[in-house]
A tleap script that builds the chain and sets N, CA, C and O, in Angstrom:
source leaprc.protein.ff14SB
mol = sequence {
  NMET PHE LEU GLY MET SER THR PRO ASP VAL
  LEU VAL ILE GLY ILE LEU ALA VAL LEU LEU
  PHE GLY PRO ASP LYS LEU PRO GLU PHE LEU
  ARG ASN ALA THR ALA LEU VAL ARG LYS VAL
  ARG ASP PHE SER ASP GLN ALA LYS GLU GLU
  VAL ARG ALA GLY LEU GLY PRO GLU PHE LYS
  ASP PHE GLU PHE THR ASP LEU HIE PRO ARG
  THR PHE VAL ARG LYS GLN LEU LEU GLY ASP
  ASP ALA LEU GLY ILE GLY GLU LEU ARG ASP
  GLY ILE GLY GLU LEU ARG ALA ALA LEU ASP
  PRO GLU ALA VAL ALA ALA ALA PRO HIE ALA
  SER ARG VAL PRO VAL ASP LEU ARG LYS ARG
  SER ALA ALA GLY ALA PRO THR GLY GLU HIE
  PRO PRO PHE ASP ALA ASP ALA CTHR
}
set mol.1.N position { 142.872 79.287 112.179 }
set mol.1.CA position { 143.083 77.743 112.198 }
set mol.1.C position { 143.724 77.307 113.525 }
set mol.1.O position { 143.018 76.607 114.250 }
set mol.2.N position { 144.956 77.620 113.946 }
set mol.2.CA position { 145.528 77.129 115.009 }
set mol.2.C position { 146.112 78.273 115.819 }
set mol.2.O position { 147.056 78.998 115.506 }
set mol.3.N position { 145.282 78.299 117.053 }
set mol.3.CA position { 145.495 79.645 117.975 }
set mol.3.C position { 145.540 80.809 117.560 }
set mol.3.O position { 146.279 81.643 118.083 }
set mol.4.N position { 144.658 81.110 116.415 }
set mol.4.CA position { 144.265 82.167 115.769 }
set mol.4.C position { 145.279 82.690 114.728 }
set mol.4.O position { 145.347 83.844 114.307 }
set mol.5.N position { 146.073 81.615 114.380 }
set mol.5.CA position { 147.080 81.876 113.245 }
set mol.5.C position { 146.859 81.448 111.977 }
set mol.5.O position { 146.340 80.332 111.976 }
set mol.6.N position { 147.061 81.923 110.840 }
set mol.6.CA position { 146.698 81.556 109.545 }
set mol.6.C position { 147.713 80.234 109.179 }
set mol.6.O position { 148.677 79.827 109.828 }
set mol.7.N position { 147.167 79.732 107.952 }
set mol.7.CA position { 148.023 78.760 107.585 }
set mol.7.C position { 149.665 79.080 107.134 }
set mol.7.O position { 150.627 78.324 107.274 }
set mol.8.N position { 149.642 80.279 106.625 }
set mol.8.CA position { 151.184 80.603 106.357 }
set mol.8.C position { 151.965 81.041 107.619 }
set mol.8.O position { 153.194 80.997 107.582 }
set mol.9.N position { 151.322 81.463 108.740 }
set mol.9.CA position { 152.034 81.697 109.878 }
set mol.9.C position { 152.496 80.343 110.580 }
set mol.9.O position { 153.533 80.204 111.228 }
set mol.10.N position { 151.601 79.441 110.347 }
set mol.10.CA position { 152.052 77.881 111.043 }
set mol.10.C position { 153.067 77.645 110.087 }
set mol.10.O position { 154.169 77.528 110.623 }
set mol.11.N position { 153.077 77.528 108.764 }
set mol.11.CA position { 154.217 77.108 108.003 }
set mol.11.C position { 155.364 77.598 108.388 }
set mol.11.O position { 156.350 76.919 108.672 }
set mol.12.N position { 155.272 79.084 108.423 }
set mol.12.CA position { 156.745 80.008 108.841 }
set mol.12.C position { 157.315 79.258 109.962 }
set mol.12.O position { 158.416 78.718 109.852 }
set mol.13.N position { 156.575 79.193 111.104 }
set mol.13.CA position { 156.968 78.677 112.180 }
set mol.13.C position { 157.745 77.320 112.312 }
set mol.13.O position { 158.801 77.100 112.906 }
set mol.14.N position { 156.823 76.344 111.493 }
set mol.14.CA position { 157.315 75.052 111.214 }
set mol.14.C position { 158.727 74.937 110.474 }
set mol.14.O position { 159.599 74.138 110.816 }
set mol.15.N position { 158.834 75.815 109.445 }
set mol.15.CA position { 160.173 75.861 108.789 }
set mol.15.C position { 161.219 76.554 109.665 }
set mol.15.O position { 162.375 76.185 109.461 }
set mol.16.N position { 161.026 77.499 110.611 }
set mol.16.CA position { 161.973 78.028 111.466 }
set mol.16.C position { 162.269 76.973 112.620 }
set mol.16.O position { 163.400 76.989 113.107 }
set mol.17.N position { 161.475 76.195 113.022 }
set mol.17.CA position { 161.650 75.112 113.989 }
set mol.17.C position { 162.520 74.034 113.357 }
set mol.17.O position { 163.373 73.469 114.040 }
set mol.18.N position { 162.327 73.721 112.033 }
set mol.18.CA position { 163.287 72.707 111.418 }
set mol.18.C position { 164.764 73.266 111.225 }
set mol.18.O position { 165.802 72.617 111.358 }
set mol.19.N position { 164.639 74.599 110.886 }
set mol.19.CA position { 165.969 75.247 110.813 }
set mol.19.C position { 166.764 75.373 111.952 }
set mol.19.O position { 167.979 75.177 111.916 }
set mol.20.N position { 166.075 75.728 113.092 }
set mol.20.CA position { 166.815 75.830 114.299 }
set mol.20.C position { 167.261 74.829 114.959 }
set mol.20.O position { 168.374 74.839 115.485 }
set mol.21.N position { 166.210 73.552 115.031 }
set mol.21.CA position { 166.519 72.410 115.717 }
set mol.21.C position { 167.027 71.297 114.902 }
set mol.21.O position { 167.458 70.256 115.396 }
set mol.22.N position { 166.974 71.513 113.778 }
set mol.22.CA position { 167.038 70.357 112.905 }
set mol.22.C position { 166.281 69.211 112.708 }
set mol.22.O position { 165.622 68.868 113.690 }
set mol.23.N position { 166.185 68.471 111.636 }
set mol.23.CA position { 165.283 67.372 111.291 }
set mol.23.C position { 165.335 66.197 112.634 }
set mol.23.O position { 164.354 65.673 113.164 }
set mol.24.N position { 166.555 66.016 112.924 }
set mol.24.CA position { 166.693 65.027 113.779 }
set mol.24.C position { 166.463 65.250 115.198 }
set mol.24.O position { 166.062 64.275 115.833 }
set mol.25.N position { 166.641 66.360 115.825 }
set mol.25.CA position { 166.355 66.906 117.009 }
set mol.25.C position { 164.880 67.520 117.331 }
set mol.25.O position { 164.559 67.875 118.465 }
set mol.26.N position { 164.198 67.585 116.429 }
set mol.26.CA position { 162.973 68.327 116.272 }
set mol.26.C position { 161.912 67.367 116.958 }
set mol.26.O position { 161.190 67.839 117.836 }
set mol.27.N position { 161.793 66.016 116.580 }
set mol.27.CA position { 160.852 65.169 117.411 }
set mol.27.C position { 161.102 65.188 118.888 }
set mol.27.O position { 160.203 65.286 119.723 }
set mol.28.N position { 162.207 65.101 119.120 }
set mol.28.CA position { 162.594 65.152 120.719 }
set mol.28.C position { 162.161 66.445 121.167 }
set mol.28.O position { 161.333 66.424 122.077 }
set mol.29.N position { 162.492 67.453 120.781 }
set mol.29.CA position { 161.962 68.959 121.152 }
set mol.29.C position { 160.492 68.982 121.366 }
set mol.29.O position { 159.944 69.392 122.390 }
set mol.30.N position { 159.820 68.442 120.167 }
set mol.30.CA position { 158.330 68.537 120.526 }
set mol.30.C position { 157.866 67.549 121.485 }
set mol.30.O position { 156.864 67.930 122.089 }
set mol.31.N position { 158.288 66.402 121.807 }
set mol.31.CA position { 158.177 65.416 122.822 }
set mol.31.C position { 158.293 66.366 124.087 }
set mol.31.O position { 157.286 66.667 124.728 }
set mol.32.N position { 159.356 66.755 124.370 }
set mol.32.CA position { 159.669 67.636 125.596 }
set mol.32.C position { 158.879 68.867 125.824 }
set mol.32.O position { 158.662 69.318 126.948 }
set mol.33.N position { 158.475 69.372 124.766 }
set mol.33.CA position { 157.457 70.615 124.656 }
set mol.33.C position { 156.045 70.095 125.264 }
set mol.33.O position { 155.482 70.655 126.205 }
set mol.34.N position { 155.593 69.039 124.648 }
set mol.34.CA position { 154.191 68.653 124.868 }
set mol.34.C position { 154.250 68.038 126.370 }
set mol.34.O position { 153.276 68.144 127.116 }
set mol.35.N position { 155.415 67.407 126.758 }
set mol.35.CA position { 155.475 67.089 128.275 }
set mol.35.C position { 155.594 68.106 129.150 }
set mol.35.O position { 155.088 67.904 130.254 }
set mol.36.N position { 156.151 69.203 128.955 }
set mol.36.CA position { 156.243 70.402 129.798 }
set mol.36.C position { 154.861 70.958 129.932 }
set mol.36.O position { 154.378 71.233 131.030 }
set mol.37.N position { 154.214 71.124 128.764 }
set mol.37.CA position { 152.708 71.679 128.744 }
set mol.37.C position { 151.780 70.707 129.624 }
set mol.37.O position { 150.978 71.134 130.454 }
set mol.38.N position { 151.976 69.418 129.357 }
set mol.38.CA position { 151.251 68.583 130.240 }
set mol.38.C position { 151.458 68.741 131.745 }
set mol.38.O position { 150.496 68.774 132.513 }
set mol.39.N position { 152.745 68.840 132.165 }
set mol.39.CA position { 153.034 69.018 133.582 }
set mol.39.C position { 152.506 70.133 134.010 }
set mol.39.O position { 151.778 70.048 134.999 }
set mol.40.N position { 152.708 71.357 133.439 }
set mol.40.CA position { 152.180 72.950 133.746 }
set mol.40.C position { 150.633 72.397 133.841 }
set mol.40.O position { 150.195 72.426 134.991 }
set mol.41.N position { 149.955 72.025 133.096 }
set mol.41.CA position { 148.419 71.607 133.253 }
set mol.41.C position { 148.061 70.930 134.218 }
set mol.41.O position { 146.982 71.206 134.742 }
set mol.42.N position { 148.862 69.848 134.731 }
set mol.42.CA position { 148.540 68.983 135.931 }
set mol.42.C position { 148.762 69.781 136.969 }
set mol.42.O position { 147.900 69.801 137.848 }
set mol.43.N position { 150.010 70.653 137.116 }
set mol.43.CA position { 150.151 71.448 138.398 }
set mol.43.C position { 149.044 72.249 138.582 }
set mol.43.O position { 148.563 72.346 139.711 }
set mol.44.N position { 148.470 72.958 137.453 }
set mol.44.CA position { 147.399 73.964 137.555 }
set mol.44.C position { 146.275 73.263 138.096 }
set mol.44.O position { 145.719 73.720 139.094 }
set mol.45.N position { 145.781 71.966 137.436 }
set mol.45.CA position { 144.715 71.357 138.097 }
set mol.45.C position { 144.713 71.081 139.432 }
set mol.45.O position { 143.760 71.450 140.118 }
set mol.46.N position { 145.781 70.392 139.983 }
set mol.46.CA position { 146.367 70.161 141.439 }
set mol.46.C position { 145.913 71.415 142.283 }
set mol.46.O position { 145.141 71.404 143.242 }
set mol.47.N position { 146.617 72.596 141.671 }
set mol.47.CA position { 146.598 73.814 142.663 }
set mol.47.C position { 144.975 74.399 142.694 }
set mol.47.O position { 144.486 74.980 143.662 }
set mol.48.N position { 144.381 74.154 141.617 }
set mol.48.CA position { 142.838 74.472 141.555 }
set mol.48.C position { 142.060 73.663 142.790 }
set mol.48.O position { 141.359 74.166 143.669 }
set mol.49.N position { 142.449 72.045 142.561 }
set mol.49.CA position { 141.639 71.310 143.488 }
set mol.49.C position { 142.041 71.678 145.050 }
set mol.49.O position { 141.205 71.662 145.953 }
set mol.50.N position { 143.392 72.002 145.240 }
set mol.50.CA position { 143.632 72.237 146.475 }
set mol.50.C position { 142.954 73.889 147.148 }
set mol.50.O position { 142.640 74.181 148.302 }
set mol.51.N position { 142.924 74.534 146.158 }
set mol.51.CA position { 142.216 75.571 146.673 }
set mol.51.C position { 140.733 75.604 146.888 }
set mol.51.O position { 140.217 76.329 147.740 }
set mol.52.N position { 139.925 74.648 145.944 }
set mol.52.CA position { 138.517 74.389 146.143 }
set mol.52.C position { 138.366 73.479 147.673 }
set mol.52.O position { 137.427 73.574 148.464 }
set mol.53.N position { 139.530 72.631 147.802 }
set mol.53.CA position { 139.246 71.780 148.840 }
set mol.53.C position { 139.572 72.751 150.456 }
set mol.53.O position { 139.128 72.473 151.570 }
set mol.54.N position { 140.384 73.792 150.112 }
set mol.54.CA position { 140.553 74.569 151.086 }
set mol.54.C position { 139.221 75.455 151.518 }
set mol.54.O position { 138.930 75.706 152.687 }
set mol.55.N position { 138.525 75.849 150.450 }
set mol.55.CA position { 137.362 76.843 150.571 }
set mol.55.C position { 136.533 76.033 151.073 }
set mol.55.O position { 135.801 76.708 151.797 }
set mol.56.N position { 136.200 74.870 151.106 }
set mol.56.CA position { 135.219 73.717 151.868 }
set mol.56.C position { 134.243 73.517 151.035 }
set mol.56.O position { 134.295 74.098 149.951 }
set mol.57.N position { 133.043 72.588 151.361 }
set mol.57.CA position { 132.136 71.941 150.491 }
set mol.57.C position { 131.117 72.752 150.009 }
set mol.57.O position { 130.356 72.362 149.124 }
set mol.58.N position { 131.031 73.987 150.584 }
set mol.58.CA position { 130.133 75.026 149.947 }
set mol.58.C position { 130.550 75.656 148.842 }
set mol.58.O position { 129.689 76.329 148.276 }
set mol.59.N position { 131.845 75.628 148.272 }
set mol.59.CA position { 132.309 76.332 147.160 }
set mol.59.C position { 132.799 75.012 146.328 }
set mol.59.O position { 133.835 75.126 145.673 }
set mol.60.N position { 132.107 73.772 146.323 }
set mol.60.CA position { 132.584 72.777 145.340 }
set mol.60.C position { 132.317 73.292 143.787 }
set mol.60.O position { 133.070 72.921 142.886 }
set mol.61.N position { 131.364 74.041 143.573 }
set mol.61.CA position { 131.146 74.310 142.299 }
set mol.61.C position { 131.923 75.643 141.706 }
set mol.61.O position { 131.683 76.161 140.616 }
set mol.62.N position { 132.841 76.051 142.601 }
set mol.62.CA position { 133.495 77.375 142.275 }
set mol.62.C position { 134.208 77.134 140.892 }
set mol.62.O position { 134.718 76.059 140.577 }
set mol.63.N position { 134.184 78.254 140.110 }
set mol.63.CA position { 135.023 78.190 139.079 }
set mol.63.C position { 135.959 79.256 138.942 }
set mol.63.O position { 135.469 80.384 139.000 }
set mol.64.N position { 137.127 79.172 138.783 }
set mol.64.CA position { 138.198 80.346 138.824 }
set mol.64.C position { 137.775 81.507 137.734 }
set mol.64.O position { 137.940 82.714 137.911 }
set mol.65.N position { 137.231 80.927 136.641 }
set mol.65.CA position { 136.832 82.155 135.500 }
set mol.65.C position { 135.682 82.843 136.168 }
set mol.65.O position { 135.301 83.873 135.612 }
set mol.66.N position { 135.144 82.522 137.103 }
set mol.66.CA position { 134.069 83.796 137.836 }
set mol.66.C position { 134.863 84.807 138.421 }
set mol.66.O position { 134.200 85.780 138.780 }
set mol.67.N position { 136.036 84.875 138.621 }
set mol.67.CA position { 136.753 85.768 139.149 }
set mol.67.C position { 137.304 86.871 138.268 }
set mol.67.O position { 137.823 87.909 138.678 }
set mol.68.N position { 137.114 86.495 136.932 }
set mol.68.CA position { 137.390 87.613 135.926 }
set mol.68.C position { 136.276 88.810 135.813 }
set mol.68.O position { 135.110 88.629 135.462 }
set mol.69.N position { 136.773 89.889 136.127 }
set mol.69.CA position { 135.688 91.086 136.118 }
set mol.69.C position { 134.696 91.000 134.841 }
set mol.69.O position { 133.513 91.326 134.939 }
set mol.70.N position { 135.263 90.542 133.655 }
set mol.70.CA position { 134.204 90.549 132.585 }
set mol.70.C position { 133.225 89.421 132.782 }
set mol.70.O position { 132.045 89.684 132.549 }
set mol.71.N position { 133.493 88.373 133.122 }
set mol.71.CA position { 132.823 87.269 133.413 }
set mol.71.C position { 131.734 87.482 134.453 }
set mol.71.O position { 130.569 87.112 134.308 }
set mol.72.N position { 132.260 88.163 135.597 }
set mol.72.CA position { 131.354 88.594 136.680 }
set mol.72.C position { 130.240 89.424 136.260 }
set mol.72.O position { 129.079 89.122 136.533 }
set mol.73.N position { 130.578 90.520 135.569 }
set mol.73.CA position { 129.662 91.519 134.941 }
set mol.73.C position { 128.594 90.830 134.098 }
set mol.73.O position { 127.382 91.003 134.227 }
set mol.74.N position { 129.245 89.962 133.146 }
set mol.74.CA position { 128.276 89.217 132.197 }
set mol.74.C position { 127.158 88.584 132.843 }
set mol.74.O position { 125.962 88.636 132.555 }
set mol.75.N position { 127.807 87.924 133.847 }
set mol.75.CA position { 126.805 86.930 134.682 }
set mol.75.C position { 125.897 87.639 135.589 }
set mol.75.O position { 124.916 87.031 136.016 }
set mol.76.N position { 126.110 88.860 135.934 }
set mol.76.CA position { 125.026 89.708 136.623 }
set mol.76.C position { 124.142 90.469 135.861 }
set mol.76.O position { 123.045 90.833 136.285 }
set mol.77.N position { 124.687 90.789 134.470 }
set mol.77.CA position { 123.691 91.432 133.689 }
set mol.77.C position { 122.709 90.515 132.825 }
set mol.77.O position { 121.749 90.960 132.197 }
set mol.78.N position { 123.100 89.110 132.884 }
set mol.78.CA position { 122.249 88.147 132.136 }
set mol.78.C position { 121.407 87.568 132.882 }
set mol.78.O position { 120.569 86.823 132.374 }
set mol.79.N position { 121.445 87.773 134.163 }
set mol.79.CA position { 120.584 87.161 135.288 }
set mol.79.C position { 121.120 86.027 136.029 }
set mol.79.O position { 120.294 85.412 136.703 }
set mol.80.N position { 122.336 85.616 136.049 }
set mol.80.CA position { 122.718 84.709 136.990 }
set mol.80.C position { 123.103 85.180 138.190 }
set mol.80.O position { 124.286 85.445 138.405 }
set mol.81.N position { 122.236 85.324 139.024 }
set mol.81.CA position { 122.540 86.254 140.178 }
set mol.81.C position { 122.811 85.539 141.639 }
set mol.81.O position { 122.084 85.638 142.627 }
set mol.82.N position { 124.045 84.791 141.527 }
set mol.82.CA position { 124.363 84.245 142.737 }
set mol.82.C position { 124.837 85.024 143.862 }
set mol.82.O position { 124.966 84.493 144.965 }
set mol.83.N position { 125.130 86.361 143.642 }
set mol.83.CA position { 125.451 86.923 144.824 }
set mol.83.C position { 124.195 87.917 145.533 }
set mol.83.O position { 124.403 88.670 146.485 }
set mol.84.N position { 123.066 87.766 144.955 }
set mol.84.CA position { 121.986 88.439 145.398 }
set mol.84.C position { 121.944 90.035 145.092 }
set mol.84.O position { 121.476 90.892 145.841 }
set mol.85.N position { 122.577 90.249 143.742 }
set mol.85.CA position { 122.439 91.533 143.356 }
set mol.85.C position { 120.976 92.254 143.190 }
set mol.85.O position { 120.593 93.354 143.589 }
set mol.86.N position { 120.395 91.372 142.558 }
set mol.86.CA position { 119.007 91.485 142.117 }
set mol.86.C position { 118.086 92.006 143.401 }
set mol.86.O position { 117.355 92.992 143.500 }
set mol.87.N position { 118.383 91.047 144.257 }
set mol.87.CA position { 117.668 91.413 145.697 }
set mol.87.C position { 117.959 92.773 146.204 }
set mol.87.O position { 117.085 93.470 146.720 }
set mol.88.N position { 119.279 93.177 146.046 }
set mol.88.CA position { 119.793 94.641 146.603 }
set mol.88.C position { 119.096 95.632 145.648 }
set mol.88.O position { 118.592 96.683 146.043 }
set mol.89.N position { 119.105 95.172 144.205 }
set mol.89.CA position { 118.297 96.295 143.375 }
set mol.89.C position { 117.044 96.682 143.680 }
set mol.89.O position { 116.672 97.854 143.749 }
set mol.90.N position { 116.118 95.338 143.936 }
set mol.90.CA position { 114.810 95.710 144.255 }
set mol.90.C position { 114.750 96.316 145.757 }
set mol.90.O position { 113.806 97.083 145.949 }
set mol.91.N position { 115.394 96.143 146.564 }
set mol.91.CA position { 115.228 96.656 147.947 }
set mol.91.C position { 115.571 98.208 147.530 }
set mol.91.O position { 114.820 99.080 147.966 }
set mol.92.N position { 116.619 98.559 146.745 }
set mol.92.CA position { 116.878 100.053 146.557 }
set mol.92.C position { 115.614 100.632 146.133 }
set mol.92.O position { 115.213 101.678 146.644 }
set mol.93.N position { 114.912 99.975 145.167 }
set mol.93.CA position { 113.734 100.593 144.450 }
set mol.93.C position { 112.543 100.605 145.586 }
set mol.93.O position { 111.780 101.570 145.615 }
set mol.94.N position { 112.426 99.764 146.313 }
set mol.94.CA position { 111.244 99.967 147.366 }
set mol.94.C position { 111.672 101.029 148.234 }
set mol.94.O position { 110.866 101.876 148.618 }
set mol.95.N position { 113.035 101.048 148.616 }
set mol.95.CA position { 113.460 102.175 149.640 }
set mol.95.C position { 113.200 103.723 148.877 }
set mol.95.O position { 112.945 104.743 149.518 }
set mol.96.N position { 113.305 103.668 147.577 }
set mol.96.CA position { 113.030 104.719 146.909 }
set mol.96.C position { 111.654 105.268 146.616 }
set mol.96.O position { 111.391 106.448 146.384 }
set mol.97.N position { 110.695 104.111 146.664 }
set mol.97.CA position { 109.283 104.210 146.376 }
set mol.97.C position { 108.818 104.911 147.862 }
set mol.97.O position { 108.076 105.893 147.900 }
set mol.98.N position { 109.374 104.247 149.081 }
set mol.98.CA position { 108.968 104.704 150.244 }
set mol.98.C position { 109.319 106.022 150.500 }
set mol.98.O position { 108.567 106.721 151.178 }
set mol.99.N position { 110.379 106.467 150.042 }
set mol.99.CA position { 111.078 107.837 150.481 }
set mol.99.C position { 110.438 108.962 149.611 }
set mol.99.O position { 110.313 110.118 150.016 }
set mol.100.N position { 110.005 108.486 148.262 }
set mol.100.CA position { 109.625 109.668 147.365 }
set mol.100.C position { 108.450 109.107 146.295 }
set mol.100.O position { 108.622 109.179 145.078 }
set mol.101.N position { 107.365 108.601 146.834 }
set mol.101.CA position { 106.485 107.903 145.896 }
set mol.101.C position { 106.010 108.781 144.525 }
set mol.101.O position { 105.677 108.193 143.496 }
set mol.102.N position { 106.017 109.912 144.608 }
set mol.102.CA position { 105.857 110.866 143.582 }
set mol.102.C position { 106.688 110.695 142.402 }
set mol.102.O position { 106.226 110.540 141.272 }
set mol.103.N position { 108.142 110.734 142.740 }
set mol.103.CA position { 109.167 110.551 141.657 }
set mol.103.C position { 109.010 108.990 141.050 }
set mol.103.O position { 108.985 108.911 139.821 }
set mol.104.N position { 108.931 108.052 141.628 }
set mol.104.CA position { 108.655 106.696 141.225 }
set mol.104.C position { 107.639 106.473 140.438 }
set mol.104.O position { 107.724 105.750 139.446 }
set mol.105.N position { 106.374 107.187 140.873 }
set mol.105.CA position { 105.237 107.089 139.982 }
set mol.105.C position { 105.471 107.885 138.621 }
set mol.105.O position { 105.094 107.466 137.527 }
set mol.106.N position { 106.069 108.957 138.806 }
set mol.106.CA position { 106.452 109.551 137.393 }
set mol.106.C position { 107.238 109.102 136.593 }
set mol.106.O position { 107.241 109.452 135.413 }
set mol.107.N position { 108.084 108.205 137.119 }
set mol.107.CA position { 109.253 107.561 136.225 }
set mol.107.C position { 109.630 106.250 136.896 }
set mol.107.O position { 110.700 106.140 137.494 }
set mol.108.N position { 108.609 105.092 136.781 }
set mol.108.CA position { 108.975 104.026 137.387 }
set mol.108.C position { 110.164 103.269 136.539 }
set mol.108.O position { 110.825 102.438 137.162 }
set mol.109.N position { 110.427 103.469 135.366 }
set mol.109.CA position { 111.586 102.713 134.708 }
set mol.109.C position { 112.980 103.433 135.184 }
set mol.109.O position { 114.056 102.861 135.005 }
set mol.110.N position { 112.903 104.592 135.740 }
set mol.110.CA position { 114.282 105.060 136.176 }
set mol.110.C position { 114.517 104.561 137.660 }
set mol.110.O position { 113.940 105.040 138.636 }
set mol.111.N position { 115.411 103.569 137.694 }
set mol.111.CA position { 115.930 102.916 139.011 }
set mol.111.C position { 117.170 103.488 139.499 }
set mol.111.O position { 117.714 102.990 140.484 }
set mol.112.N position { 117.738 104.635 138.812 }
set mol.112.CA position { 118.930 105.088 139.054 }
set mol.112.C position { 118.845 106.696 139.223 }
set mol.112.O position { 118.101 107.346 138.490 }
set mol.113.N position { 119.581 107.265 140.149 }
set mol.113.CA position { 119.657 108.559 140.396 }
set mol.113.C position { 120.405 109.367 139.162 }
set mol.113.O position { 121.559 109.114 138.815 }
set mol.114.N position { 119.642 110.289 138.607 }
set mol.114.CA position { 120.504 110.939 137.386 }
set mol.114.C position { 121.852 111.456 137.730 }
set mol.114.O position { 122.097 111.959 138.827 }
set mol.115.N position { 122.651 111.335 136.854 }
set mol.115.CA position { 124.124 111.717 137.048 }
set mol.115.C position { 124.451 112.864 135.962 }
set mol.115.O position { 124.186 112.602 134.789 }
set mol.116.N position { 124.910 113.894 136.222 }
set mol.116.CA position { 125.460 114.847 135.321 }
set mol.116.C position { 126.858 114.675 134.926 }
set mol.116.O position { 127.789 114.754 135.728 }
set mol.117.N position { 127.008 114.401 133.484 }
set mol.117.CA position { 128.163 113.862 133.072 }
set mol.117.C position { 128.954 115.112 132.519 }
set mol.117.O position { 130.079 114.981 132.037 }
set mol.118.N position { 128.325 116.306 132.610 }
set mol.118.CA position { 129.095 117.410 132.022 }
set mol.118.C position { 130.137 118.068 132.714 }
set mol.118.O position { 130.045 118.230 133.930 }
set mol.119.N position { 131.189 118.495 132.031 }
set mol.119.CA position { 132.463 118.832 132.704 }
set mol.119.C position { 132.274 120.044 133.475 }
set mol.119.O position { 131.692 121.033 133.030 }
set mol.120.N position { 132.721 119.968 134.517 }
set mol.120.CA position { 132.848 121.092 135.456 }
set mol.120.C position { 134.025 121.922 135.456 }
set mol.120.O position { 135.075 121.392 135.093 }
set mol.121.N position { 134.031 123.041 135.777 }
set mol.121.CA position { 135.417 123.946 135.959 }
set mol.121.C position { 136.038 123.426 137.199 }
set mol.121.O position { 135.441 123.131 138.234 }
set mol.122.N position { 137.377 123.346 136.958 }
set mol.122.CA position { 138.237 123.074 138.033 }
set mol.122.C position { 138.406 124.112 139.114 }
set mol.122.O position { 138.681 125.258 138.758 }
set mol.123.N position { 138.281 123.857 140.304 }
set mol.123.CA position { 138.439 124.647 141.339 }
set mol.123.C position { 137.673 126.006 141.379 }
set mol.123.O position { 138.072 127.081 141.826 }
set mol.124.N position { 136.597 125.729 140.861 }
set mol.124.CA position { 135.583 126.926 140.910 }
set mol.124.C position { 135.903 127.961 139.752 }
set mol.124.O position { 135.217 128.974 139.622 }
set mol.125.N position { 136.991 127.664 138.898 }
set mol.125.CA position { 137.343 128.714 137.978 }
set mol.125.C position { 136.040 128.998 137.016 }
set mol.125.O position { 135.325 128.046 136.705 }
set mol.126.N position { 135.793 130.108 136.626 }
set mol.126.CA position { 134.498 130.466 135.717 }
set mol.126.C position { 134.919 129.800 134.223 }
set mol.126.O position { 136.063 129.845 133.769 }
set mol.127.N position { 133.941 129.269 133.654 }
set mol.127.CA position { 133.998 128.605 132.425 }
set mol.127.C position { 134.676 129.412 131.361 }
set mol.127.O position { 134.215 130.521 131.091 }
set mol.128.N position { 135.764 128.939 130.712 }
set mol.128.CA position { 136.510 129.517 129.944 }
set mol.128.C position { 138.000 129.916 130.226 }
set mol.128.O position { 138.942 129.918 129.433 }
set mol.129.N position { 137.974 130.283 131.673 }
set mol.129.CA position { 139.211 130.489 132.319 }
set mol.129.C position { 140.200 129.364 132.729 }
set mol.129.O position { 139.614 128.322 133.022 }
set mol.130.N position { 141.279 129.322 132.804 }
set mol.130.CA position { 142.046 128.044 133.247 }
set mol.130.C position { 142.543 128.308 134.667 }
set mol.130.O position { 143.045 129.373 135.028 }
set mol.131.N position { 142.366 127.295 135.393 }
set mol.131.CA position { 142.727 127.266 136.790 }
set mol.131.C position { 144.052 127.721 137.001 }
set mol.131.O position { 144.779 127.657 136.010 }
set mol.132.N position { 144.552 128.170 138.059 }
set mol.132.CA position { 145.730 128.868 138.275 }
set mol.132.C position { 146.988 127.562 138.230 }
set mol.132.O position { 146.792 126.425 138.659 }
set mol.133.N position { 148.091 127.978 137.700 }
set mol.133.CA position { 149.081 127.237 137.395 }
set mol.133.C position { 150.273 127.430 138.208 }
set mol.133.O position { 150.715 128.579 138.196 }
set mol.134.N position { 150.888 126.583 138.903 }
set mol.134.CA position { 152.141 126.575 139.816 }
set mol.134.C position { 153.069 125.806 139.070 }
set mol.134.O position { 152.888 124.618 138.801 }
set mol.135.N position { 154.043 126.457 138.738 }
set mol.135.CA position { 155.234 125.700 138.040 }
set mol.135.C position { 156.072 124.976 139.052 }
set mol.135.O position { 156.736 124.006 138.686 }
set mol.136.N position { 156.084 125.344 140.189 }
set mol.136.CA position { 156.817 124.639 141.178 }
set mol.136.C position { 156.187 123.276 141.788 }
set mol.136.O position { 156.836 122.364 142.300 }
set mol.137.N position { 154.942 123.328 141.642 }
set mol.137.CA position { 154.147 122.123 142.032 }
set mol.137.C position { 154.431 120.971 140.957 }
set mol.137.O position { 154.214 119.818 141.329 }
set mol.138.N position { 154.847 121.161 139.797 }
set mol.138.CA position { 154.708 120.107 139.022 }
set mol.138.C position { 156.030 119.470 138.557 }
set mol.138.O position { 156.014 118.478 137.828 }
savepdb mol mol.pdb
quit
């Protein structure tokens, strides 16, 4: 419903607000709270505009949400390739084809080097044995 809260949650918060501030001071508190939120939002918008102005005209369409790692990865995976990662990927594929044409011909869909994700023994210890333990080092 409101900020991911259910109706009973909103009612409990409303009842607590009336009990804490009283019915005569609650409207004044709500006005002050909304004014504070408005000032913070205005301050944030001004700061964003100053950063955009400092970056120059080539970054006028810059969005701060693009800095979030999840958004960046999503844009790159869904094809909005503003950074040219697709060109790099194609260049790597061409380089692999030039270096080893038989491997590319055998598996054209494999654009990455295979990675072994199996657990390896630590410090060359044989499988099943534990590496040496130094109690003074821990």
